[in-house]
All heavy atoms as an XYZ file, in Angstrom:
821
protein
N     -42.195    -15.578    -10.528
C     -41.456    -16.577    -10.995
C     -39.950    -16.623    -10.224
O     -39.281    -15.621    -10.355
C     -41.112    -16.696    -12.535
C     -42.488    -16.859    -13.214
C     -40.142    -17.768    -12.893
C     -42.426    -16.770    -14.700
N     -39.604    -17.789     -9.510
C     -38.260    -17.731     -8.911
C     -37.415    -18.572     -9.547
O     -36.113    -18.523     -9.175
C     -38.442    -18.093     -7.415
C     -39.189    -16.976     -6.595
C     -39.277    -17.341     -5.163
O     -38.799    -18.457     -4.815
O     -39.808    -16.409     -4.383
N     -37.808    -19.582    -10.419
C     -36.881    -20.571    -10.954
C     -37.167    -20.744    -12.462
O     -38.312    -20.745    -12.871
C     -37.138    -21.882    -10.242
C     -36.185    -22.945    -10.831
C     -36.361    -24.306     -9.927
C     -35.292    -25.185    -10.446
N     -35.214    -26.486     -9.569
N     -36.093    -20.732    -13.194
C     -36.105    -20.943    -14.656
C     -35.546    -22.283    -14.833
O     -34.322    -22.566    -14.465
C     -35.460    -19.894    -15.480
C     -36.045    -18.558    -15.352
C     -35.413    -20.293    -16.890
C     -35.239    -17.421    -15.864
N     -36.226    -23.297    -15.565
C     -35.814    -24.526    -15.911
C     -35.641    -24.551    -17.328
O     -36.628    -24.656    -18.020
C     -36.642    -25.759    -15.281
C     -36.111    -27.130    -15.784
C     -36.663    -25.613    -13.796
N     -34.459    -24.713    -17.871
C     -34.262    -24.755    -19.307
C     -33.237    -25.894    -19.664
O     -32.462    -25.809    -20.597
C     -33.643    -23.510    -19.865
C     -34.511    -22.153    -19.762
C     -33.859    -20.954    -20.063
C     -35.741    -22.331    -20.690
N     -33.397    -26.959    -18.742
C     -32.498    -28.082    -18.990
C     -32.772    -28.747    -20.256
O     -34.020    -28.950    -20.646
C     -32.676    -29.054    -17.757
N     -31.684    -29.157    -20.987
C     -31.777    -30.055    -22.228
C     -32.685    -29.423    -23.238
O     -33.488    -30.046    -23.970
C     -32.298    -31.400    -21.905
C     -31.349    -32.075    -20.893
O     -30.221    -32.239    -21.143
N     -31.939    -32.538    -19.815
N     -32.586    -28.055    -23.419
C     -33.480    -27.360    -24.348
C     -32.674    -27.090    -25.712
O     -33.247    -26.274    -26.524
C     -33.977    -26.030    -23.777
S     -35.296    -26.263    -22.507
N     -31.433    -27.486    -25.803
C     -30.630    -27.269    -27.014
C     -30.089    -25.721    -27.136
O     -29.910    -25.290    -28.199
N     -29.998    -25.115    -25.922
C     -29.492    -23.765    -25.991
C     -28.055    -23.672    -26.146
O     -27.235    -24.610    -25.821
C     -29.741    -23.055    -24.512
C     -31.172    -23.016    -24.124
C     -31.388    -22.443    -22.717
C     -32.051    -22.290    -25.048
N     -27.565    -22.581    -27.001
C     -26.190    -22.454    -27.207
C     -25.732    -21.241    -26.639
O     -26.374    -20.501    -25.820
C     -25.910    -22.494    -28.529
C     -26.546    -21.412    -29.567
O     -26.884    -20.416    -28.842
O     -26.666    -21.582    -30.660
N     -24.389    -20.798    -26.878
C     -23.861    -19.622    -26.109
C     -24.634    -18.371    -26.595
O     -24.675    -17.473    -25.752
C     -22.379    -19.631    -26.536
C     -22.173    -19.350    -28.040
C     -20.556    -19.544    -28.366
O     -19.854    -20.180    -27.788
N     -20.291    -18.985    -29.595
N     -25.151    -18.323    -27.749
C     -25.809    -17.075    -28.184
C     -27.060    -17.020    -27.384
O     -27.618    -15.851    -26.918
C     -26.080    -17.137    -29.659
C     -24.806    -16.861    -30.411
O     -23.908    -16.419    -29.908
O     -24.953    -17.517    -31.540
N     -27.833    -18.090    -27.191
C     -29.106    -18.123    -26.331
C     -28.903    -17.722    -25.014
O     -29.604    -16.888    -24.400
C     -29.636    -19.566    -26.463
C     -30.013    -19.980    -27.813
O     -30.564    -19.129    -28.596
O     -29.946    -21.210    -28.096
N     -27.746    -18.169    -24.401
C     -27.415    -17.867    -23.029
C     -27.012    -16.310    -22.951
O     -27.399    -15.719    -21.859
C     -26.191    -18.704    -22.488
C     -26.631    -20.215    -22.500
C     -25.783    -18.316    -21.159
C     -27.906    -20.447    -21.705
N     -26.380    -15.830    -23.939
C     -26.045    -14.413    -23.910
C     -27.370    -13.598    -24.015
O     -27.410    -12.625    -23.062
N     -28.327    -14.007    -24.677
C     -29.662    -13.237    -24.677
C     -30.375    -13.425    -23.242
O     -30.882    -12.497    -22.791
C     -30.520    -13.731    -25.834
C     -29.995    -13.187    -27.210
C     -31.148    -13.470    -28.301
N     -31.075    -14.965    -28.568
C     -30.281    -15.608    -29.409
N     -29.265    -14.865    -30.111
N     -30.392    -16.846    -29.608
N     -30.332    -14.664    -22.706
C     -31.063    -14.857    -21.492
C     -30.415    -14.027    -20.413
O     -31.028    -13.424    -19.589
C     -30.878    -16.426    -21.150
C     -31.395    -16.798    -19.696
C     -32.806    -16.683    -19.702
C     -31.047    -18.296    -19.402
N     -29.026    -14.086    -20.412
C     -28.310    -13.248    -19.378
C     -28.567    -11.839    -19.454
O     -28.808    -11.171    -18.479
C     -26.819    -13.519    -19.432
N     -28.610    -11.310    -20.630
C     -28.923     -9.813    -20.905
C     -30.296     -9.540    -20.326
O     -30.571     -8.577    -19.642
C     -28.838     -9.520    -22.404
C     -29.204     -8.156    -22.688
N     -28.358     -7.086    -22.437
C     -30.323     -7.606    -23.158
C     -29.017     -6.016    -22.714
N     -30.166     -6.203    -23.214
N     -31.350    -10.358    -20.603
C     -32.635    -10.064    -20.256
C     -32.870    -10.323    -18.736
O     -33.884     -9.793    -18.087
C     -33.679    -11.080    -20.919
C     -33.734    -10.590    -22.393
O     -33.981     -9.446    -22.667
N     -33.705    -11.532    -23.314
N     -31.934    -10.991    -17.973
C     -32.080    -11.227    -16.519
C     -31.156    -10.224    -15.695
O     -31.175    -10.263    -14.553
C     -31.601    -12.652    -16.115
C     -32.600    -13.701    -16.760
C     -32.110    -15.155    -16.422
C     -34.163    -13.578    -16.161
N     -30.358     -9.347    -16.386
C     -29.546     -8.473    -15.567
C     -30.198     -7.708    -14.441
O     -29.748     -7.578    -13.507
C     -28.913     -7.389    -16.550
C     -27.765     -7.989    -17.473
C     -27.364     -6.942    -18.419
C     -26.711     -8.478    -16.691
N     -31.448     -7.166    -14.716
C     -32.158     -6.420    -13.756
C     -33.380     -7.126    -13.129
O     -34.065     -6.527    -12.515
C     -32.512     -5.060    -14.302
C     -31.153     -4.364    -14.771
C     -31.382     -2.924    -14.972
O     -32.439     -2.325    -14.485
O     -30.681     -2.249    -15.741
N     -33.451     -8.311    -13.388
C     -34.561     -9.133    -12.823
C     -34.314     -9.306    -11.250
O     -33.264     -9.646    -10.902
C     -34.694    -10.514    -13.459
C     -35.821    -11.251    -13.039
O     -35.858    -11.884    -11.899
N     -36.797    -11.382    -13.743
N     -35.330     -9.107    -10.611
C     -35.270     -9.175     -9.055
C     -35.978    -10.382     -8.463
O     -36.035    -10.533     -7.245
C     -35.636     -7.997     -8.415
O     -36.969     -7.658     -8.703
N     -36.582    -11.275     -9.280
C     -37.220    -12.373     -8.684
C     -36.740    -13.753     -9.017
O     -36.848    -14.725     -8.214
C     -38.780    -12.397     -9.240
O     -38.703    -12.583    -10.727
C     -39.497    -11.145     -8.983
N     -35.852    -13.977    -10.060
C     -35.321    -15.156    -10.441
C     -34.149    -15.503     -9.429
O     -33.340    -14.634     -9.180
C     -34.777    -15.280    -11.756
C     -35.890    -14.939    -12.871
C     -33.912    -16.546    -12.056
C     -36.931    -15.983    -12.829
N     -34.282    -16.688     -8.798
C     -33.192    -17.075     -7.743
C     -32.406    -18.375     -8.247
O     -31.425    -18.649     -7.758
C     -33.957    -17.402     -6.417
C     -34.529    -16.232     -5.841
C     -35.133    -16.538     -4.527
C     -35.746    -15.212     -3.916
N     -36.476    -15.513     -2.730
N     -33.045    -19.071     -9.087
C     -32.550    -20.369     -9.636
C     -32.633    -20.487    -11.032
O     -33.665    -20.259    -11.669
C     -33.252    -21.490     -8.766
O     -32.761    -22.762     -9.278
N     -31.552    -21.035    -11.653
C     -31.526    -21.299    -13.139
C     -30.951    -22.590    -13.401
O     -29.794    -22.914    -12.981
C     -30.696    -20.260    -13.899
C     -31.280    -18.789    -13.620
C     -30.835    -20.537    -15.418
C     -30.273    -17.682    -14.221
N     -31.697    -23.474    -13.932
C     -31.226    -24.844    -14.388
C     -31.029    -24.910    -15.917
O     -31.926    -24.782    -16.716
C     -32.394    -25.789    -14.054
C     -31.945    -27.234    -14.268
O     -31.014    -27.509    -14.860
O     -32.769    -28.190    -13.991
N     -29.742    -24.959    -16.193
C     -29.327    -24.835    -17.617
C     -28.676    -26.297    -18.008
O     -27.903    -26.331    -18.933
C     -28.344    -23.880    -17.909
C     -28.949    -22.418    -17.625
C     -27.828    -21.399    -17.748
C     -29.931    -22.200    -18.738
N     -28.862    -27.293    -17.170
C     -28.170    -28.531    -17.558
C     -28.409    -29.057    -18.973
O     -29.457    -28.939    -19.386
C     -28.674    -29.633    -16.424
C     -28.302    -29.469    -15.215
C     -28.952    -30.407    -14.219
N     -30.303    -30.123    -14.190
C     -31.300    -30.988    -13.686
N     -31.023    -32.176    -13.151
N     -32.514    -30.724    -13.561
N     -27.339    -29.704    -19.475
C     -27.427    -30.402    -20.792
C     -27.540    -29.474    -21.920
O     -27.913    -29.945    -23.009
N     -27.130    -28.280    -21.855
C     -27.212    -27.273    -23.043
C     -25.779    -26.995    -23.377
O     -24.784    -27.272    -22.657
C     -27.924    -26.077    -22.547
C     -29.288    -26.202    -22.372
O     -30.115    -26.389    -23.446
N     -29.807    -26.102    -21.174
N     -25.557    -26.640    -24.675
C     -24.249    -26.525    -25.311
C     -23.759    -25.028    -25.013
O     -23.552    -24.290    -25.915
C     -24.309    -26.855    -26.750
C     -24.710    -28.168    -27.080
C     -23.673    -29.108    -27.307
O     -22.486    -28.618    -27.654
O     -23.871    -30.313    -27.379
N     -23.668    -24.724    -23.743
C     -23.317    -23.321    -23.231
C     -21.868    -23.001    -23.683
O     -21.582    -21.882    -24.194
C     -23.550    -23.123    -21.763
C     -25.086    -23.240    -21.483
C     -23.015    -21.775    -21.330
C     -25.448    -23.252    -20.113
N     -21.059    -23.842    -23.423
C     -19.527    -23.663    -23.663
C     -18.958    -22.434    -22.860
O     -19.713    -21.837    -22.076
N     -17.743    -22.095    -23.118
C     -17.041    -21.118    -22.494
C     -17.617    -19.736    -22.718
O     -17.506    -18.872    -21.779
C     -15.579    -21.060    -22.732
C     -14.855    -22.360    -22.017
O     -15.440    -22.941    -21.012
O     -13.659    -22.554    -22.212
N     -17.994    -19.423    -23.900
C     -18.557    -18.007    -24.067
C     -19.873    -17.873    -23.298
O     -20.128    -16.839    -22.859
C     -18.690    -17.866    -25.534
C     -17.429    -17.671    -26.396
C     -17.658    -17.495    -27.876
C     -16.624    -16.552    -25.979
N     -20.618    -18.828    -23.393
C     -21.849    -18.759    -22.549
C     -21.594    -18.569    -21.109
O     -22.345    -17.926    -20.410
N     -20.483    -19.374    -20.620
C     -20.226    -19.168    -19.238
C     -19.799    -17.767    -18.905
O     -20.027    -17.237    -17.789
C     -19.038    -20.174    -18.937
N     -19.042    -17.098    -19.811
C     -18.743    -15.755    -19.633
C     -19.829    -14.796    -19.451
O     -19.988    -13.840    -18.760
C     -17.737    -15.259    -20.677
C     -16.368    -15.932    -20.632
C     -15.479    -15.457    -21.810
C     -15.630    -15.617    -19.339
N     -21.069    -15.114    -20.216
C     -22.210    -14.379    -20.185
C     -22.853    -14.619    -18.778
O     -23.374    -13.703    -18.254
C     -23.251    -14.962    -21.259
O     -22.659    -14.449    -22.576
N     -22.786    -15.806    -18.313
C     -23.370    -16.131    -17.020
C     -22.621    -15.374    -15.934
O     -23.177    -14.847    -14.924
C     -23.356    -17.696    -16.706
C     -24.335    -18.393    -17.595
C     -24.093    -19.949    -17.275
C     -25.833    -18.047    -17.279
N     -21.270    -15.323    -16.045
C     -20.481    -14.561    -15.115
C     -20.746    -13.172    -15.148
O     -20.995    -12.532    -14.014
C     -19.043    -14.806    -15.453
C     -18.081    -14.025    -14.617
C     -16.569    -14.271    -15.019
C     -15.595    -13.221    -14.463
N     -15.645    -11.991    -15.139
N     -20.949    -12.512    -16.302
C     -21.341    -11.046    -16.321
C     -22.694    -10.964    -15.781
O     -23.028     -9.880    -14.990
C     -21.359    -10.723    -17.763
N     -23.611    -11.763    -15.933
C     -25.022    -11.658    -15.231
C     -24.853    -11.782    -13.760
O     -25.479    -10.935    -13.069
C     -25.853    -12.971    -15.738
C     -27.091    -13.150    -14.936
C     -28.065    -11.973    -15.019
C     -27.868    -14.435    -15.432
N     -24.075    -12.702    -13.271
C     -23.880    -12.780    -11.766
C     -23.209    -11.611    -11.253
O     -23.320    -11.334    -10.010
C     -23.225    -14.028    -11.474
C     -24.090    -15.292    -11.786
C     -23.180    -16.579    -11.749
C     -25.293    -15.438    -11.069
N     -22.420    -10.892    -11.900
C     -21.735     -9.654    -11.499
C     -22.759     -8.605    -11.354
O     -22.626     -7.699    -10.449
C     -20.683     -9.210    -12.500
C     -19.515    -10.104    -12.482
C     -18.458     -9.743    -13.724
O     -18.883     -8.885    -14.578
O     -17.352    -10.213    -13.784
N     -23.765     -8.571    -12.030
C     -24.832     -7.570    -11.995
C     -26.044     -7.914    -11.042
O     -26.554     -7.166    -10.419
C     -25.388     -7.202    -13.389
C     -24.451     -6.707    -14.325
C     -24.108     -5.216    -14.015
O     -24.973     -4.548    -13.652
N     -22.742     -4.825    -14.131
N     -26.439     -9.314    -11.208
C     -27.670     -9.669    -10.468
C     -27.315    -10.558     -9.359
O     -26.949    -11.649     -9.505
C     -28.534    -10.451    -11.504
C     -29.844    -10.822    -11.025
O     -30.021    -11.037     -9.739
N     -30.800    -11.012    -11.770
N     -27.484    -10.002     -8.167
C     -27.016    -10.708     -6.907
C     -28.191    -11.621     -6.312
O     -28.018    -12.262     -5.360
C     -26.552     -9.740     -5.918
C     -25.557     -8.692     -6.354
C     -24.206     -9.237     -6.253
C     -23.087     -8.197     -6.522
N     -23.015     -7.625     -7.854
N     -29.294    -11.615     -7.014
C     -30.389    -12.299     -6.493
C     -30.302    -13.846     -6.895
O     -31.120    -14.676     -6.249
C     -31.781    -11.687     -7.082
C     -31.966    -10.210     -6.698
C     -32.389    -10.178     -5.187
C     -32.723     -8.757     -4.874
N     -33.039     -8.587     -3.579
N     -29.694    -14.228     -7.862
C     -29.535    -15.604     -8.297
C     -28.677    -16.333     -7.190
O     -27.640    -16.038     -6.940
C     -28.876    -15.728     -9.693
C     -29.823    -14.972    -10.695
C     -28.694    -17.105    -10.118
C     -29.224    -14.949    -12.135
N     -29.356    -17.387     -6.707
C     -28.661    -18.192     -5.590
C     -28.498    -19.573     -5.973
O     -27.873    -20.341     -5.251
C     -29.783    -18.159     -4.392
O     -30.948    -18.830     -4.705
C     -29.922    -16.725     -3.815
N     -28.860    -20.009     -7.289
C     -28.587    -21.395     -7.605
C     -28.432    -21.462     -9.074
O     -29.171    -20.860     -9.895
C     -29.728    -22.361     -7.151
C     -29.457    -23.777     -7.548
C     -30.461    -24.743     -7.001
O     -31.541    -24.184     -6.673
O     -30.246    -25.855     -6.996
N     -27.394    -22.145     -9.596
C     -27.107    -22.459    -10.930
C     -26.837    -23.967    -11.104
O     -26.152    -24.498    -10.307
C     -25.865    -21.803    -11.601
C     -25.853    -20.280    -11.616
C     -24.466    -19.789    -12.168
C     -26.874    -19.911    -12.664
N     -27.451    -24.538    -12.150
C     -27.290    -25.922    -12.295
C     -26.689    -26.057    -13.823
O     -27.329    -25.631    -14.664
C     -28.564    -26.756    -12.271
C     -29.020    -26.807    -10.845
C     -30.284    -27.656    -10.761
O     -30.714    -28.433    -11.597
N     -31.018    -27.498     -9.595
N     -25.423    -26.480    -13.922
C     -24.568    -26.358    -15.206
C     -24.070    -27.798    -15.589
O     -23.101    -27.750    -16.357
C     -23.536    -25.376    -14.939
C     -23.924    -23.957    -14.640
C     -22.721    -23.012    -14.231
C     -24.738    -23.253    -15.723
N     -24.617    -28.831    -15.059
C     -23.925    -30.213    -15.501
C     -24.206    -30.371    -16.968
O     -25.227    -29.988    -17.567
C     -24.727    -31.271    -14.824
C     -24.138    -31.570    -13.486
O     -22.926    -31.354    -13.272
O     -24.975    -32.028    -12.670
N     -23.209    -30.862    -17.672
C     -23.324    -31.101    -19.115
C     -23.405    -30.018    -20.042
O     -23.910    -30.098    -21.126
N     -22.881    -28.869    -19.635
C     -22.996    -27.618    -20.396
C     -21.654    -27.374    -21.213
O     -21.555    -26.333    -21.771
C     -23.237    -26.433    -19.451
S     -24.973    -26.494    -18.957
N     -20.641    -28.276    -21.204
C     -19.426    -28.050    -21.842
C     -18.676    -26.787    -21.463
O     -18.277    -26.113    -22.381
C     -19.726    -28.274    -23.339
C     -20.323    -29.499    -23.763
C     -20.456    -29.706    -25.221
C     -20.981    -31.263    -25.533
N     -21.028    -31.549    -26.872
N     -18.610    -26.488    -20.166
C     -17.922    -25.443    -19.691
C     -16.587    -25.885    -19.181
O     -16.661    -26.911    -18.408
C     -18.659    -24.626    -18.614
C     -19.987    -24.165    -19.195
C     -17.885    -23.511    -18.063
C     -20.980    -23.655    -18.116
N     -15.554    -25.208    -19.533
C     -14.102    -25.637    -18.937
C     -14.010    -25.466    -17.477
O     -14.771    -24.700    -16.931
C     -13.062    -24.953    -19.728
O     -13.057    -23.538    -19.463
N     -13.161    -26.190    -16.983
C     -12.821    -25.900    -15.495
C     -12.439    -24.519    -15.221
O     -12.859    -23.937    -14.174
C     -11.929    -27.000    -15.101
C     -11.518    -26.995    -13.505
C     -10.604    -27.997    -13.084
O     -10.166    -28.834    -13.965
O     -10.396    -27.955    -11.940
N     -11.681    -23.967    -16.121
C     -11.256    -22.590    -16.041
C     -12.394    -21.658    -15.850
O     -12.405    -20.626    -15.010
C     -10.318    -22.251    -17.136
C      -9.851    -20.753    -17.128
C      -9.092    -20.369    -18.361
O      -8.931    -21.192    -19.300
O      -8.754    -19.087    -18.401
N     -13.409    -21.788    -16.698
C     -14.484    -20.844    -16.768
C     -15.545    -21.108    -15.553
O     -15.990    -20.232    -15.034
C     -15.383    -20.970    -18.034
C     -14.388    -20.469    -19.260
C     -13.939    -19.045    -19.162
C     -13.199    -18.567    -20.381
N     -11.791    -18.762    -20.450
N     -15.604    -22.381    -15.209
C     -16.308    -22.700    -14.024
C     -15.750    -22.002    -12.793
O     -16.386    -21.463    -11.995
C     -16.485    -24.173    -13.808
C     -17.338    -24.828    -14.797
S     -19.142    -24.390    -14.689
C     -19.582    -25.436    -13.259
N     -14.451    -22.037    -12.724
C     -13.777    -21.403    -11.633
C     -13.852    -19.808    -11.587
O     -14.021    -19.262    -10.627
C     -12.263    -21.764    -11.655
O     -12.183    -23.187    -11.618
C     -11.378    -21.210    -10.499
N     -13.804    -19.282    -12.820
C     -14.079    -17.827    -12.925
C     -15.516    -17.420    -12.426
O     -15.564    -16.550    -11.696
C     -14.131    -17.404    -14.421
C     -12.611    -17.226    -15.025
C     -12.861    -16.823    -16.429
C     -11.853    -16.329    -14.127
N     -16.399    -18.312    -12.714
C     -17.813    -18.040    -12.219
C     -17.733    -18.155    -10.584
O     -18.318    -17.188     -9.994
C     -18.818    -19.000    -12.750
C     -19.107    -18.799    -14.228
C     -20.154    -18.940    -12.046
C     -19.939    -19.735    -14.996
N     -17.229    -19.164    -10.078
C     -17.112    -19.291     -8.708
C     -16.484    -18.234     -7.978
O     -16.832    -17.731     -7.013
C     -16.456    -20.628     -8.318
C     -16.448    -20.942     -6.884
C     -15.404    -21.974     -6.507
N     -14.117    -21.478     -6.902
C     -13.054    -22.251     -7.133
N     -13.173    -23.518     -7.212
N     -11.894    -21.663     -7.381
N     -15.208    -17.884     -8.499
C     -14.444    -16.795     -7.905
C     -15.140    -15.458     -7.937
O     -15.065    -14.650     -7.013
C     -13.175    -16.728     -8.658
C     -12.163    -18.004     -8.293
O     -12.462    -18.800     -7.470
O     -11.139    -18.131     -8.941
N     -15.806    -15.262     -9.054
C     -16.509    -13.942     -9.195
C     -17.623    -13.854     -8.073
O     -17.783    -12.843     -7.541
C     -17.043    -13.638    -10.559
C     -17.601    -12.351    -10.771
C     -16.500    -11.306    -10.610
N     -17.126     -9.976    -10.465
C     -16.395     -8.910    -10.104
N     -15.151     -9.021     -9.945
N     -17.079     -7.811     -9.970
N     -18.255    -14.913     -7.905
C     -19.367    -14.803     -6.860
C     -18.848    -14.662     -5.567
O     -19.393    -14.001     -4.757
C     -20.149    -16.253     -7.055
C     -20.969    -16.371     -8.284
C     -21.506    -17.794     -8.490
C     -22.153    -15.465     -8.241
N     -17.760    -15.323     -5.132
C     -17.129    -15.114     -3.874
C     -16.632    -13.706     -3.704
O     -16.895    -13.040     -2.718
C     -15.847    -16.060     -3.636
C     -16.220    -17.423     -3.302
C     -17.451    -17.991     -3.404
C     -15.396    -18.424     -2.749
N     -17.388    -19.380     -2.885
C     -16.121    -19.654     -2.529
C     -13.984    -18.342     -2.523
C     -15.615    -20.685     -2.012
C     -13.416    -19.517     -1.991
C     -14.324    -20.626     -1.724
N     -16.094    -13.132     -4.805
C     -15.610    -11.841     -4.644
C     -16.774    -10.767     -4.490
O     -16.579     -9.798     -3.727
C     -14.892    -11.405     -6.078
C     -14.447    -10.048     -6.087
N     -13.342     -9.588     -5.489
C     -14.892     -8.977     -6.893
C     -13.153     -8.198     -5.746
N     -14.193     -7.981     -6.539
N     -17.889    -11.003     -5.060
C     -18.984    -10.130     -4.924
C     -19.822    -10.381     -3.699
O     -20.709     -9.671     -3.433
C     -19.892    -10.202     -6.236
C     -19.289     -9.557     -7.417
O     -18.405     -8.838     -7.295
N     -19.911     -9.963     -8.523
N     -19.465    -11.398     -3.052
C     -20.332    -11.793     -1.778
C     -21.793    -11.905     -2.108
O     -22.551    -11.220     -1.580
C     -20.020    -10.804     -0.725
C     -20.535    -11.308      0.590
O     -20.701    -12.444      0.887
N     -20.917    -10.304      1.519
N     -22.054    -12.506     -3.193
C     -23.397    -12.562     -3.702
C     -24.323    -13.534     -2.990
O     -25.487    -13.575     -3.407
C     -23.296    -13.102     -5.254
O     -22.878    -14.571     -5.276
N     -23.880    -14.206     -2.021
C     -24.745    -15.020     -1.130
C     -25.287    -16.165     -2.088
O     -26.350    -16.678     -1.937
C     -25.832    -14.245     -0.630
C     -25.400    -13.231      0.270
C     -25.485    -11.872     -0.112
C     -24.790    -13.527      1.565
C     -25.094    -10.921      0.695
C     -24.301    -12.469      2.311
C     -24.496    -11.194      1.914
N     -24.475    -16.677     -3.134
C     -24.893    -17.765     -3.875
C     -25.035    -18.922     -3.018
O     -24.087    -19.295     -2.177
C     -23.880    -17.931     -5.020
C     -24.149    -19.090     -5.948
C     -25.217    -18.737     -6.905
C     -22.943    -19.600     -6.484
N     -26.126    -19.701     -3.098
C     -26.340    -20.898     -2.166
C     -25.667    -22.108     -2.926
O     -25.167    -22.929     -2.214
C     -27.823    -21.092     -1.940
C     -28.320    -19.998     -0.963
C     -29.646    -20.284     -0.566
C     -30.071    -19.143      0.314
N     -31.625    -19.237      0.552
N     -25.733    -22.109     -4.190
C     -25.001    -23.431     -4.805
C     -24.796    -23.096     -6.230
O     -25.561    -22.474     -6.968
C     -25.842    -24.486     -4.516
O     -27.068    -24.648     -5.411
N     -23.700    -23.590     -6.559
C     -23.331    -23.792     -8.053
C     -22.795    -25.242     -8.144
O     -21.961    -25.553     -7.241
C     -22.260    -22.801     -8.630
C     -21.947    -23.082    -10.088
C     -21.090    -22.735     -7.785
C     -20.975    -22.136    -10.733
N     -23.304    -26.041     -9.014
C     -22.953    -27.342     -8.958
C     -22.762    -27.908    -10.377
O     -23.506    -27.684    -11.221
C     -24.048    -28.176     -8.324
C     -23.713    -29.604     -8.154
C     -22.835    -30.019     -7.070
C     -24.225    -30.579     -8.861
C     -22.469    -31.277     -6.869
C     -23.974    -31.962     -8.695
C     -23.062    -32.256     -7.680
N     -21.589    -28.610    -10.468
C     -21.195    -29.202    -11.660
C     -20.463    -30.515    -11.374
O     -19.345    -30.338    -10.841
C     -20.468    -28.403    -12.707
O     -20.014    -29.097    -13.828
N     -20.972    -31.558    -11.594
C     -20.228    -32.892    -11.237
C     -19.132    -33.007    -12.178
O     -18.198    -33.841    -11.835
C     -21.066    -34.142    -11.212
O     -21.772    -34.081    -12.544
C     -22.196    -33.986    -10.205
N     -19.085    -32.416    -13.346
C     -18.093    -32.575    -14.219
C     -16.662    -32.199    -13.763
O     -15.580    -32.872    -14.022
C     -18.422    -31.797    -15.549
C     -19.432    -32.235    -16.440
C     -19.890    -31.212    -17.519
O     -19.296    -30.186    -17.500
O     -20.794    -31.695    -18.118
N     -16.659    -31.247    -12.862
C     -15.414    -30.646    -12.254
C     -15.373    -30.694    -10.712
O     -14.474    -30.135    -10.113
C     -15.075    -29.262    -12.910
C     -14.971    -29.302    -14.246
C     -15.879    -28.690    -15.114
C     -13.851    -29.827    -14.873
C     -15.687    -28.628    -16.428
C     -13.655    -29.884    -16.252
C     -14.618    -29.239    -17.016
O     -14.464    -29.149    -18.411
N     -16.409    -31.442    -10.211
C     -16.507    -31.532     -8.741
C     -16.483    -30.200     -8.078
O     -15.857    -30.068     -7.063
C     -15.411    -32.441     -8.230
O     -15.557    -33.674     -8.889
N     -17.105    -29.262     -8.709
C     -17.273    -27.934     -8.061
C     -18.592    -27.722     -7.463
O     -19.619    -28.072     -8.052
C     -17.202    -26.783     -9.180
C     -15.929    -26.645     -9.878
C     -16.100    -25.490    -10.953
C     -14.783    -26.116     -8.917
N     -18.549    -27.495     -6.121
C     -19.712    -27.301     -5.427
C     -19.446    -26.186     -4.362
O     -18.549    -26.311     -3.678
C     -20.253    -28.663     -4.781
N     -20.346    -25.269     -4.355
C     -20.354    -24.252     -3.342
C     -21.699    -24.342     -2.660
O     -22.774    -24.314     -3.335
C     -20.132    -22.923     -3.905
C     -18.801    -22.756     -4.600
C     -20.063    -21.829     -2.761
C     -18.598    -21.644     -5.425
N     -21.791    -24.470     -1.358
C     -23.060    -24.592     -0.608
C     -23.067    -23.503      0.391
O     -22.188    -23.381      1.256
C     -23.244    -25.966     -0.042
C     -23.198    -27.031     -1.000
C     -24.615    -27.229     -1.527
N     -24.641    -28.435     -2.329
C     -25.242    -28.490     -3.597
N     -25.723    -27.354     -4.130
N     -25.153    -29.571     -4.399
N     -24.214    -22.814      0.500
C     -24.520    -21.828      1.491
C     -23.295    -20.979      1.942
O     -22.849    -21.020      3.063
C     -24.954    -22.733      2.817
C     -25.830    -21.879      3.677
O     -25.990    -20.669      3.320
O     -26.058    -22.167      4.834
N     -22.939    -20.037      1.070
C     -21.963    -19.168      1.343
C     -22.269    -18.150      2.437
O     -21.427    -17.465      2.807
C     -21.392    -18.488      0.070
C     -21.004    -19.294     -0.953
C     -20.516    -18.528     -2.263
C     -19.651    -20.059     -0.620
N     -23.520    -17.994      2.688
C     -23.848    -17.059      3.701
C     -23.430    -17.313      5.047
O     -23.364    -16.527      6.086
C     -25.475    -16.908      3.749
O     -25.934    -18.158      4.171
C     -25.970    -16.363      2.512
N     -22.929    -18.563      5.306
C     -22.450    -19.030      6.664
C     -20.984    -18.962      6.662
O     -20.419    -19.393      7.607
C     -22.985    -20.505      6.960
C     -24.382    -20.551      7.108
O     -25.045    -19.631      7.613
N     -25.077    -21.673      6.726
N     -20.206    -18.414      5.684
C     -18.750    -18.388      5.746
C     -18.433    -17.250      6.734
O     -18.965    -16.370      6.897
C     -18.241    -18.002      4.410
C     -18.454    -19.192      3.442
C     -17.846    -18.800      2.091
C     -17.660    -20.386      3.863
């Protein structure tokens, strides 16, 4: 399995915390679609922690997740810092888009 699609599943920050914990050492998941869930800023921090540990994830879809611009920026900045080769993180809510960081 390379992609997890959990869009519009009614997930909250606690669910995301459990998901992130369970994916810390996963080496096959490359893409996670979490659009339309009530992740919020605490859930965003769980995702940031996940991405600090798991460098295999190359795509996040976070539209409609009620994440502040500040927390979206933390996720983006942490990925750049870690040189994680993230191919995309996209949220139209804050016009944040990072594409193909491997070519920087």
